[in-house]
FIKOLGU-807226 format. One record per atom (N, C-alpha, C): y, z, x negated; residue in three letters. Coordinates in steps of 0.1 Angstrom, whole numbers, plus 5000, padded with zeros to 4 digits. Atoms other than C-alpha are relative to their C-alpha. Example, Ala and Ser with C-alpha at 12.3 -4.5 7.8 and 13.67 -1.06 7.14 Angstrom:
BEGIN
498850004991ALA/495550784877ALA/501250004991ALA/498950005009SER/498950714863SER/501150085008SER/
end
This chain:
BEGIN
500350135006MET/493951596733MET/501149905003MET/499050104999THR/496451316727THR/499649905011THR/500350104990SER/496651086757SER/500249864995SER/499950145004PHE/496250716755PHE/501449955000PHE/498750064999PHE/499750646766PHE/501050064990PHE/499149955010SER/501550886742SER/499649944986SER/500550065013LEU/499350746713LEU/500649864999LEU/499550145000ARG/500450396723ARG/501550004997ARG/498550005002ARG/504150486723ARG/500350044985ARG/499749955013ARG/503950656689ARG/499649914989ARG/500650085010LYS/501850416669LYS/500549855001LYS/499750145000ARG/503250076661ARG/498949934992ARG/501150075005THR/500449836654THR/500249854998THR/499950145001ILE/499849476645ILE/500049935013ILE/499950064987PHE/499449406682PHE/501449995005PHE/498650024997HIS/503149466686HIS/500649874995HIS/499550125006ASP/503949186662ASP/499449885007ASP/500750114993MET/501448966681MET/500449995015MET/499649994986GLU/503049066714GLU/498850015009GLU/501249984992LEU/499749186727LEU/499950155005LEU/500349864996ASP/498949496748ASP/498550025000ASP/501449965001TYR/495649676749TYR/499149915009TYR/500950084992PRO/494149486778PRO/499849864995PRO/500150145005SER/494849156761SER/498849974991SER/501050035009ILE/492249206735ILE/498649975006ILE/501250034993PHE/489549166761PHE/500049855005PHE/500050154998GLU/490548796764GLU/499249934989GLU/500750055012HIS/488448746732HIS/500949954989HIS/499250035012LEU/489748696697LEU/499249914990LEU/500650095010ALA/488848406674ALA/500950004987ALA/499249985013ILE/489948446637ILE/499449894990ILE/500550105010PHE/489748146613PHE/500850024987PHE/499449995013GLY/490448166576GLY/499049974989GLY/500950035011GLY/488948046543GLY/499750124992GLY/500449895009SER/487348266517SER/501350054993SER/498849945007GLY/490048506503GLY/501349985007GLY/498850034992SER/492548416531SER/500650135005SER/499549884993GLY/492848776543GLY/499450035013GLY/500749994987LYS/490448736572LYS/499450145002LYS/500649874998SER/488649056566SER/501050115000SER/498849904999SER/491949246560SER/500650005014SER/499550004986PHE/493149126594PHE/499150075009PHE/500949934992LEU/489949246610LEU/500150154999LEU/499949865002LEU/490349586594LEU/501350065007LEU/498749954994VAL/494049626605VAL/499949995015VAL/500150014985ALA/493349496640ALA/499050095006ALA/501049914994ALA/490249706645ALA/500650155000ALA/499349875000ILE/492150026635ILE/500950015011ILE/499150004989ALA/494849936659ALA/499450015014ALA/500750004987ALA/492449866687ALA/499450145003ALA/500649864997PHE/490650206683PHE/501050105002PHE/498949904997ARG/493850396681ARG/500649995014ARG/499550024987LEU/494950236713LEU/499050045011LEU/501049984990GLY/491650256731GLY/499550145001GLY/500549875000GLY/490750606721GLY/498550015002GLY/501549974998GLU/487350756731GLU/499449905010GLU/500650094990ARG/486950496759ARG/499549874993ARG/500450135007LEU/486450216733LEU/498950024990LEU/501150005010GLY/483150156715GLY/499949864994GLY/500150135007CYS/481949866694CYS/498549984996CYS/501250045006LEU/478949676682LEU/500449904989LEU/499550075012TRP/479649556646TRP/498949944993TRP/501050075007ALA/477449296631ALA/500449984985ALA/499750015014ALA/477449336593ALA/499249894993ALA/500750115007VAL/476548996579VAL/500150014985VAL/499849995015LYS/478049076545LYS/499950154997LYS/500249865004SER/477349396525SER/501250085000SER/498849925001GLU/480949496521GLU/500550045014GLU/499549974987GLU/481449516559GLU/499750155003GLU/500449864998LYS/479749866559LYS/501250084996LYS/498849925005GLU/482750006539GLU/501249985010GLU/498950034990ALA/485249836563ALA/499750075013ALA/500349934988PHE/483449976593PHE/500350155000PHE/499849855001PHE/483450336581PHE/501550034998PHE/498549975002ARG/487150306571ARG/500749995013ARG/499450004987VAL/488050196606VAL/499750125008VAL/500449884993MET/486050476621MET/500750134996MET/499249895006LYS/487750726598LYS/501450005005LYS/498650014996GLU/491250606605GLU/500250025015GLU/499949994985ALA/490550596643ALA/499550145005ALA/500549874995GLY/488950946643GLY/498849995008GLY/501250034992ALA/485650806656ALA/498750024993ALA/501249985007LEU/483150916630LEU/498950075007LEU/501049934993ASP/481451146654ASP/499349915011ASP/500650094990ARG/480650846676ARG/499249894994ARG/500650115008VAL/479050636649VAL/498550005001VAL/501550025001ILE/475450496651ILE/499849904990ILE/500250095012HIS/474350346618HIS/498649955001HIS/501350064999LEU/471450106623LEU/499649934987LEU/500550065012VAL/469650036590VAL/498549965003VAL/501450044997PRO/466349836595PRO/499050104993PRO/501049915005GLY/463450076591GLY/500450155003GLY/499649874998SER/465550386598SER/500350045015SER/499849974986PHE/465850356636PHE/498849935008PHE/501150054992ALA/463350286664ALA/500549935012ALA/499550074988TYR/463950016690TYR/498949905004TYR/501050094995ASN/461049856708ASN/500749915010ASN/499250084992PHE/463149576721PHE/499249935011PHE/500850074990LEU/460249406739LEU/499750085012LEU/500249914989ALA/459249706760ALA/501250035008ALA/498749974993TRP/462849776767TRP/500449895009TRP/499650124992GLU/463549426779GLU/499149985012GLU/500950014989LEU/460449426801LEU/500350115011LEU/499949894991MET/461349756817MET/501550015006MET/498649994995ARG/465149716822ARG/500249935013ARG/499750064987LYS/466649626855LYS/500349854998LYS/499750145002GLY/466549246857GLY/499249934989GLY/500850065011GLY/464249206827GLY/498649965005GLY/501350064997SER/460949016828SER/499449934988SER/500650085011TYR/458548826806TYR/500749884997TYR/499350125002ALA/460648526812ALA/501350024992ALA/498749965008THR/463948696799THR/499650044986THR/500549965013ALA/461948836770ALA/499749874992ALA/500250125007MET/460848486761MET/501249924997MET/498750075003GLU/464348346764GLU/500750064987GLU/499549945012LEU/465348596737LEU/499349944988LEU/500750065011LEU/462648456715LEU/500349854998LEU/499650145001VAL/463648096722VAL/501349994993VAL/498750005007ASP/467248176712ASP/499850034985ASP/500249965014MET/465948336680MET/499349894992MET/500750125006ASN/463648036673ASN/501049894997ASN/498950105003ARG/466647796676ARG/500850044988ARG/499249955011LEU/468648016653LEU/499349994986LEU/500750015013THR/465948026626THR/499849864996THR/500250145003LEU/465247656629LEU/501349944994LEU/498750065005ARG/469047576624ARG/500350064986ARG/499649955013ASN/469547816595ASN/499049964990ASN/501050055010GLY/466347686579GLY/500149854997GLY/499850145003GLY/467647336580GLY/499249915010GLY/500750084991GLY/465447226609GLY/500949945011GLY/499250064989GLU/466647006638GLU/499550045013GLU/500449954987GLY/464747186665GLY/498949915005GLY/501050074994SER/462147056689SER/500549925012SER/499650074988ASP/462246806717ASP/499550095012ASP/500249924988GLN/461846926753GLN/498550045002GLN/501449974998PHE/458046896754PHE/499550114992PHE/500549905009TRP/457347106724TRP/500750145003TRP/499349874997GLU/459947366734GLU/499450065013GLU/500649954988ASN/458447396769ASN/498650064997ASN/501349955004LEU/454947436754LEU/500150134992LEU/499749875008PHE/456347706730PHE/500350115010PHE/499649904990LYS/457847886760LYS/498850045009LYS/501149974991MET/454747866782MET/499050094992MET/500949925008LEU/452548006754LEU/500650144998LEU/499449875002GLY/455048286747GLY/500150085013GLY/500049934988GLU/455548376783GLU/498750065005GLU/501349954996SER/451848396790SER/499550114991SER/500449895009ALA/451248606759ALA/500750135003ALA/499249884997ILE/454048846767ILE/499550075013ILE/500549944987LEU/452848886804LEU/498750074998LEU/501349935001LEU/449248956795LEU/500150134992LEU/499849885008CYS/450249206768CYS/500750115008CYS/499349904991TRP/452649376793TRP/499050065010TRP/500949954990LEU/450049396820LEU/498950094994LEU/501049925007ALA/447549536795ALA/500550144995ALA/499549885007ARG/449749796777ARG/501250065006ARG/498849954993ARG/452749836800ARG/501150054989ARG/498849955008GLU/455550056783GLU/499650024985GLU/500449995014LYS/453450076751LYS/499949874993LYS/500150135006VAL/453549706745VAL/501049984988VAL/499150045011THR/455049576712THR/499949864997THR/500150145004ILE/455849246697ILE/498849974991ILE/501350025008GLU/452849296674GLU/498849975009GLU/501150034991ASP/450549286704ASP/500149855004ASP/499850144997VAL/452048946713VAL/499549914989VAL/500550075012TYR/451448826678TYR/498549994999TYR/501550005001ASN/447848936678ASN/499349925010ASN/500650084989LEU/447148766711LEU/500249854997LEU/499750145003VAL/448748436700VAL/499149954989VAL/500850055011VAL/446848416668VAL/498549995003VAL/501449994997SER/443548486686SER/499649915012SER/500450094989VAL/443648226714VAL/498949904995VAL/501150095004PRO/440548006714PRO/500549864996PRO/499650145004SER/440747666697SER/499149895006SER/500950104993SER/437947496717SER/499350075012SER/500749954988PHE/436047536750PHE/498750074996PHE/501349945005ASP/432847616730ASP/500350144995ASP/499649875006GLN/434647896712GLN/500450105011GLN/499649924988ALA/436148026745ALA/498850065007ALA/501249964993ALA/432648046760ALA/499150094992ALA/500949925009SER/431048226730SER/500250155003SER/500049854998GLU/430148586737GLU/500550074988GLU/499649945013LYS/430648676700LYS/501549994999LYS/498650015001PHE/434148536701PHE/500850095009PHE/499349924991ARG/435048716732ARG/500050154996ARG/500149865005GLU/433849046717GLU/501050034989GLU/499149985011GLN/436048996687GLN/501449965002GLN/498750054998SER/439048826702SER/501050105007SER/499049914994PHE/442149036708PHE/500649945013PHE/499550074988CYS/443248776733CYS/499250035012CYS/500949974988TRP/440248836755TRP/500050145003TRP/499949864997GLN/440549206751GLN/501250035009GLN/498849984992MET/444149186765MET/499849955014MET/500350064987ILE/442948956793ILE/499250105009ILE/500849914992GLU/440249206804GLU/500850135003GLU/499249874997GLN/442549516801GLN/501049975010GLN/498950044990ALA/445349336820ALA/499449995014ALA/500750024987GLY/442849246848GLY/499750145006GLY/500349874994ARG/442049616852ARG/501250085004ARG/498849924997ASN/445649726854ASN/500949945010ASN/499250064990LEU/446949496881LEU/500450095011LEU/499549904990GLN/449149676906GLN/500549935013GLN/499550074988SER/450249406931SER/499449865001SER/500550144998GLU/449349066945GLU/500849904991GLU/499250095008SER/452248906926SER/499550014985SER/500549985014GLU/450949056893GLU/498649924999GLU/501350075000ARG/447448916902ARG/500249854998ARG/499850155001ARG/448848566907ARG/500549964987ARG/499550045013GLU/450848566875GLU/499050024989GLU/501049975010TYR/447948716856TYR/499049885000TYR/501050114999GLN/445648436868GLN/500649874994GLN/499450125006GLN/448148166858GLN/500150014985GLN/499949985015ALA/448648316823ALA/498749994994ALA/501350015005THR/444948356818THR/499549864999THR/500450145000ASN/444247996828ASN/500749924989ASN/499350085010PHE/446847876804PHE/499550024986PHE/500449975014VAL/445848056772VAL/498549984998VAL/501550015001TRP/442048026779TRP/499549875003TRP/500550134996LYS/441847686794LYS/501049884997LYS/499150115000GLU/444947466797GLU/500549974986GLU/499550025014LEU/446147516761LEU/499049934992LEU/501150075008VAL/442747416747VAL/499949865004VAL/500250144995SER/442647106769SER/501149914995SER/498950085005LEU/445946986755LEU/499749934986LEU/500450055013GLY/444146916722GLY/500550084988GLY/499749925012SER/444347056687SER/501449994995SER/498750025005LYS/447646896678LYS/501150085008LYS/499049934991ALA/449647036708ALA/499850154999ALA/500249865000LYS/447947366707LYS/500450064986LYS/499649955013GLY/448447406669GLY/501550004998GLY/498650005001ALA/452047306671ALA/500750125007ALA/499449884992ALA/452947566698ALA/499650134993ALA/500549875006GLN/450747836682GLN/500750034986GLN/499549985014SER/452047786646SER/501550035001SER/498549984998ASN/455747776658ASN/500250145004ASN/499849874995LEU/455448096678LEU/499550114990LEU/500549905010VAL/453348276651VAL/501050014989VAL/499049995010SER/455948186625SER/501250095004SER/498949924995LEU/458648346646LEU/499650155001LEU/500449864997LEU/456748656656LEU/499650074987LEU/500449945013ARG/455548716620ARG/501250064993ARG/498849945006MET/459148786610MET/500250145004MET/499949864995PHE/459049106631PHE/499050094993PHE/501149915006LEU/455949226612LEU/500350034985LEU/499649975014ARG/457749246578ARG/500750134999ARG/499349885002SER/458849586566SER/501449964994SER/500049884991PRO/461349736572PRO/500349975014PRO/499850034986ILE/461949546604ILE/498950055009ILE/501149964993TYR/458449626615TYR/500150145005TYR/499949864997GLU/459049996614GLU/501050035012GLU/499049984990SER/462049956637SER/499649955014SER/500250064987VAL/460749726664VAL/498550015005VAL/501449984996CYS/456949796665CYS/499750155001CYS/500149864998CYS/457150146678CYS/499850045015CYS/500349954986GLN/456350356709GLN/501250065007GLN/498949934995THR/459650536713THR/501349934994THR/498750065005ASN/463350436709ASN/501050114996ASN/498849915004SER/466150616690SER/501349935003SER/498850084997PHE/468550336699PHE/499649905012PHE/500150104989THR/469050126731THR/501449935001THR/498750074999PRO/471849866739PRO/501050085008PRO/499049934992GLU/473350106765GLU/500950094991GLU/499349925008MET/474550316736MET/501349934995MET/498850075004ALA/476950046724ALA/501049985012ALA/499150024988LEU/478350036760LEU/500550135006LEU/499649874994SER/479050406764SER/500850074990SER/499149935009GLY/481650476738GLY/499650024986GLY/500549985013HIS/479450476707HIS/500549884991HIS/499650105009CYS/480450276676CYS/498849964991CYS/501350035006VAL/477350096664VAL/500249894989VAL/500050105011LEU/477049926630LEU/498649954998LEU/501350065003MET/474149686626MET/500049964985MET/499950015015ASP/473749716588ASP/498849924995ASP/501150085004ALA/471449426581ALA/500549874993ALA/499350115005PRO/473449196558PRO/499049894995PRO/500950125003VAL/472048846551VAL/499550004986VAL/500450005014LYS/471948886513LYS/498950094998LYS/501049905002VAL/469649186517VAL/498849965008VAL/501250024991TYR/467449096547TYR/499749865004TYR/500350144998GLY/467748726549GLY/500049965015GLY/500050044986PRO/467048546582PRO/499550105010PRO/500549904991VAL/465248846596VAL/501150095004VAL/498949924996GLY/468449046595GLY/500949945010GLY/499250084991VAL/470348776612VAL/499450005014VAL/500750004987MET/467648756639MET/500150135007MET/500049874994LEU/467649126645LEU/501450035006LEU/498649984995GLN/471449136649GLN/500349915012GLN/499950094989ASN/471348836672ASN/499350065012ASN/500849944989LEU/468749016693LEU/500750115006LEU/499349884994ILE/470749336697ILE/501349965007ILE/498850044994VAL/473949156704VAL/499749935014VAL/500450064987GLY/472148946731GLY/499650095011GLY/500449904989GLN/470549236749GLN/501250095004GLN/498849924997THR/473749446747THR/500949925010THR/499150084992THR/475749166762THR/499449985014THR/500650014987THR/473249106790THR/500150125008THR/499949884993VAL/473249466800VAL/501450035004VAL/498549984998GLY/477049486797GLY/500549925012GLY/499650094989LEU/477449196821LEU/499550055014LEU/500649954987GLN/475449386848GLN/500850125004GLN/499349884996ARG/477849676848ARG/501149975010ARG/498950014990HIS/480349736877HIS/500950114997HIS/499049905003ASN/483549906870ASN/499750104989ASN/500549925012PRO/482550026835PRO/501150114996PRO/499249895005ASP/483950356822ASP/500549984985ASP/499750035014TYR/483950226786TYR/500249864997TYR/499850135005ASP/485249926768ASP/499249984987ASP/500850035012THR/483249756740THR/500549874994THR/499750125008ILE/484249516712ILE/498749964992ILE/501150055008ILE/481449296697ILE/500749924988ILE/499450065011MET/482649216662MET/499049934991MET/501050085008ARG/480948936642ARG/500849924990ARG/499550085011ASP/482248816608ASP/498949894997ASP/500950115002GLU/480748476599GLU/499149985013GLU/500750014987ALA/479848436636ALA/499149895001ALA/500950114998PRO/478248096633PRO/498650034995PRO/501449965005GLU/475348266614GLU/499250075011GLU/500749924990LEU/474548466646LEU/499949935013LEU/500150074988ILE/474848206673ILE/498649945002ILE/501450054997GLY/471348146687GLY/500149895010GLY/499950104989SER/471947966720SER/501549975003SER/498650034997PRO/475347796723PRO/500350015015PRO/499849994985HIS/474947766761HIS/500250155004HIS/500049864997THR/474248146763THR/501350064995THR/498849945005GLU/477248226741GLU/501249965009GLU/498950054992ILE/479648016762ILE/500050075013ILE/500149934987SER/478348166794SER/500450154999SER/499749865002ASN/478648526781ASN/501550024998ASN/498649995002LEU/482148466769LEU/500849995013LEU/499350024987ALA/483248346803ALA/499950125009ALA/500249884991LEU/481848656820LEU/500450134995LEU/499949875006ALA/482448926795ALA/501350075002ALA/498749934998ARG/486148996801ARG/499950095012ARG/500049924988SER/485549126836SER/499150124998SER/500949885003ALA/482749356821ALA/500650094989ALA/499349925010ARG/485249496796ARG/499349994987ARG/500650035013ILE/483449336767ILE/500949904993ILE/499250095008SER/485549166740SER/499349954988SER/500650065012PHE/484148926714PHE/501149974990PHE/499250045011TRP/485948916681TRP/499249924990TRP/500850105007THR/484748606663THR/500749964988THR/499450045013LEU/485448546626LEU/499249884995LEU/500650135005CYS/484748196611CYS/500849944989CYS/499350065011GLN/485648026579GLN/500649875003GLN/499450134998SER/486147676592SER/499449945013SER/500550074989ILE/485747436621ILE/498649934997ILE/501350065003PRO/482847246604PRO/498950115001PRO/501049904999ASN/480947576601ASN/499650035014ASN/500249984986LEU/481347636638LEU/499249895006LEU/500750114995GLN/480247286646GLN/498550004997GLN/501450005004VAL/476947326628VAL/499250095010VAL/500749914991ALA/476047616651ALA/499849945014ALA/500150064987PHE/476447386681PHE/499249875000PHE/500950115001GLY/474147116668GLY/500449875006GLY/499850134995ASN/473846796688ASN/501249995009ASN/498850004991HIS/476746896711HIS/501150074993HIS/499049935008ALA/479047006683ALA/501450005006ALA/498650014996GLU/482346876696GLU/500250075014GLU/499849944987SER/482046966733SER/499750155001SER/500449865000GLY/480247296727GLY/501050084993GLY/499149925008MET/482647406700MET/501350025008MET/498849994992LEU/485647326723LEU/499950105011LEU/500349904989ALA/484147516752ALA/500050144995ALA/500149875006TYR/483447806729TYR/501450054996TYR/498649965004LEU/487047816715LEU/500850025012LEU/499249984988THR/488547776750THR/499850145006THR/500249864994ASN/486948106760ASN/500550114991ASN/499349915008HIS/488748276731HIS/501549985003HIS/498650024996ALA/492248316746ALA/500950034989ALA/499149965011ILE/493648466714ILE/499449944988ILE/500550075012ARG/493448266682ARG/500950034988ARG/499349965012VAL/494448376647VAL/499549904989VAL/500350105011VAL/494648116619VAL/500650044987VAL/499549965013LEU/494948226583LEU/499949874991LEU/500150115009SER/495148006552SER/498649954998SER/501350065002THR/492347766547THR/500149884990THR/500150125009GLY/491247506521GLY/499349885007GLY/500750104992CYS/489447306548CYS/500949915007CYS/499150104994VAL/491246986557VAL/499849995015VAL/500350024986LYS/489446946590LYS/500550125008LYS/499649884992THR/490247306601THR/501549995001THR/498550014999ALA/493947256592ALA/500549895009ALA/499650114991GLN/494146926610GLN/499750045014GLN/500449964987PHE/492347066640PHE/501150095007PHE/499049914994PHE/494847346645PHE/501449945000PHE/498750075000SER/497847136636SER/500149915013SER/500050084988GLN/496846906665GLN/500050095012GLN/500149904989PHE/496047206687PHE/501450065003PHE/498749954997TYR/499647336683TYR/501049905005TYR/499250104994GLY/501047006694GLY/501149954991GLY/498950075007GLU/504146806684GLU/501450045006GLU/498649984996VAL/507946846686VAL/500749874998VAL/499150125002ILE/510646576689ILE/501050034990ILE/499049985011GLU/512746546658GLU/501149895001GLU/498950094999GLN/516146386662GLN/500549964986GLN/499650055013MET/517346166633MET/501249915002MET/498850085000VAL/520746016625VAL/500049924987VAL/499950085012SER/521045726601SER/501449944999SER/498750055003VAL/524245596585VAL/499949884991VAL/500050125009SER/524845246570SER/501449945000SER/498750065001GLU/527745046559GLU/500149885010GLU/499950104989ARG/529044816587ARG/500449874993ARG/499750135005GLN/529044446578GLN/501249945009GLN/498950064993PRO/532144246588PRO/499749935013PRO/500350084988GLU/530344036613GLU/499550095012GLU/500449914989GLN/529244346633GLN/501150035010GLN/499049974990GLU/530944436665GLU/500750134998GLU/499349875001PHE/533544706668PHE/499250115006PHE/500849884996ASN/532045056670ASN/501050115003ASN/499049904996LEU/534145306690LEU/499750144993LEU/500349875006LEU/532245606675LEU/500550004986LEU/499550015014ASN/533045496640ASN/501650015000ASN/498550005000THR/536745446649THR/500550145003THR/499649864997MET/536945796665MET/499850094988MET/500349915011LEU/535445946634LEU/500949964988LEU/499050045011GLY/538145766613GLY/499449924989GLY/500650085011ASP/535745546594ASP/499449885007ASP/500550124993ASP/535345196609ASP/499149924991ASP/500850085010GLY/533445086578GLY/498550055000GLY/501449954999LEU/530245286587LEU/499449985014LEU/500750024988SER/527645236613SER/499050125002SER/500949884997PHE/525745536629PHE/499049965011PHE/501050024990SER/522545526648SER/499150125001SER/500949884997CYS/520345796664CYS/498649955005CYS/501450034995SER/516545796669SER/499350135000SER/500849884999SER/513846046676SER/498549964997SER/501450035003GLN/510246076665GLN/499250135001GLN/500849884999TYR/507346316670TYR/499550044986TYR/500649955012ARG/506146536642ARG/499250135004ARG/500849884997PRO/503546816641PRO/500850135000PRO/499349874999ARG/504847156652ARG/499750084987ARG/500549945012ILE/502747306624ILE/499249904993ILE/500750105008SER/501547066597SER/498850064993SER/501149945008PRO/498247106578PRO/500550064987PRO/499549945012SER/500247176547SER/500650145002SER/499549874996ASP/501947466565ASP/498950105000ASP/501249914999ILE/498447616571ILE/499550034986ILE/500549985014PHE/497447556535PHE/500850104992PHE/499149925008SER/500447746522SER/500350145005SER/499849864995LEU/500148066543LEU/499550104989LEU/500349905011ARG/500148366520ARG/498750075003ARG/501349944999ARG/496748526513ARG/499950144996ARG/500149865004GLY/497648876503GLY/499850014985GLY/500249975014GLY/496849036470GLY/501450044993GLY/498849965007LYS/499349156443LYS/501049894998LYS/499150115002VAL/500748806438VAL/500949985012VAL/499250014988ASN/501948816474ASN/500550135005ASN/499649864996ARG/502749186474ARG/499350055013ARG/500949964989LEU/499849236498LEU/500449945013LEU/499650064988CYS/501449016524CYS/499149895004CYS/500950104994VAL/499148806546VAL/500749935012VAL/499450074989ASP/500548536569ASP/498949945009ASP/500950074991PHE/498848396599PHE/500849955012PHE/499450064988LEU/499548186630LEU/499250055012LEU/500649944988HIS/498948346664HIS/500349935012HIS/499750074987SER/498548186698SER/499150075010SER/500749944988GLN/497448316732GLN/500149905011GLN/500050104989ALA/496448096761ALA/501150035010ALA/499049984990GLY/499348056785GLY/501350064995GLY/498849935005ARG/501948216762ARG/500849914992ARG/499050075009THR/505048076745THR/500850114993THR/499349905008TYR/507248246719TYR/501449934996TYR/498750045005GLY/510948226710GLY/500849915010GLY/499150084992PRO/513848026724PRO/499549855002PRO/500550145000ASN/512047696717ASN/498649995008ASN/501349994993ALA/508947806738ALA/498949944992ALA/501050055009SER/506647746709SER/498650075005SER/501349944997PRO/502847796717PRO/499450084989PRO/500649945012VAL/502347946682VAL/501150094994VAL/499049905006LYS/503948246665LYS/499550034986LYS/500349965014PHE/504148316627PHE/500150154999PHE/500149855001VAL/503148676619VAL/499650034986VAL/500449955013THR/502848866586THR/499650155001THR/500449855001PHE/501049196579PHE/499750034986PHE/500349955014LYS/500449406548LYS/498650055000LYS/501349945002GLN/496949476535GLN/500150154998GLN/500149865002ILE/495849836535ILE/498850044992ILE/
end
């Protein structure tokens, strides 16, 4: 088998032009470019290069937000000789009981399972044009969800599914009279789970948590009044119902798993083939869920044997919790996980960070040490990176005719022209102007398949002028 080092010597890749070695890609890569700028072409070329360098020790988790990404993924795998390591996840064709897996994994609990749902709820609210909830309503949402998950887990253990949680939430009592009714108790799925969970308790801590959860769904929630109860219940039901739609239902409401997040962390190349145009918000939510759980497990590894790239085109579509994203990026490098983030514009990224757009976006970008900027038609994006690359001092010399009343000028006399006046000045100008970014070549036949981009890496300078940015060109394949 060809060794990693001999392969690296023989193959010249785009990383040579970017002056990057293989370990550098785990500093995270952010790629910005407008529609048709060559962004997807760059991802294709860079991914092939990464897999050729990493060999069998490199795996990936590729989020296919767009339908055409499937073709790009399989092309990369073929070029890299990794087709035998591919896992192709199409909703309905694989089994992944994410709830039971989360509850049974090391470090997992009903609280971490609910955090996943909270992140997905924020994602669906943002993509649906909502502004989210204030802290009271979000806390109530979380308390109902955590209680429901805990009771279902205690009742069904490893057989629990998200459908059980849905059935419990929709059947909580709406009044104290209803809760006391024998007929309601006989028919209520919520009460059935409470009774079954009570029979399955295995420790004193479980008994204590069971009592708290039971009191909340059977008493406290009702006492809050119909408005509060209805808001929390309808919000949670709306989210959970998304998992009950085919073909997502067939993948997540199951008793066995054909896929788990560990697979993406053990050298497999996983394609999450749930494009937005086909599956809508449910596809986005499923991909966000898998990325989140894979990252969480990956961060718990010590001295991993495999490297993993998480690739997300149109990444703002998949950001559920900005805080979680920023935290994961800060920790992922040491866990040998690299995020490759593709985004059309700065405004698109700001939308994902909501009320904390400016500070959140800057923290997010700061954690991407490698940044690639292709052509864009967005003025704000061009201005942002123009300012990011800084300014240079430009020396200027002006010449004017000397008036008779002006004093003698030795410089003019030495130059043999005492009739002219010379003056020198300096001014700052952008190192890279917005128009420079607008004019980058976008590939295609008109540009002979050449795509230009600007590359920067935190702490690096290039050339004799110590510029923080480097101009690079590659050819589309």
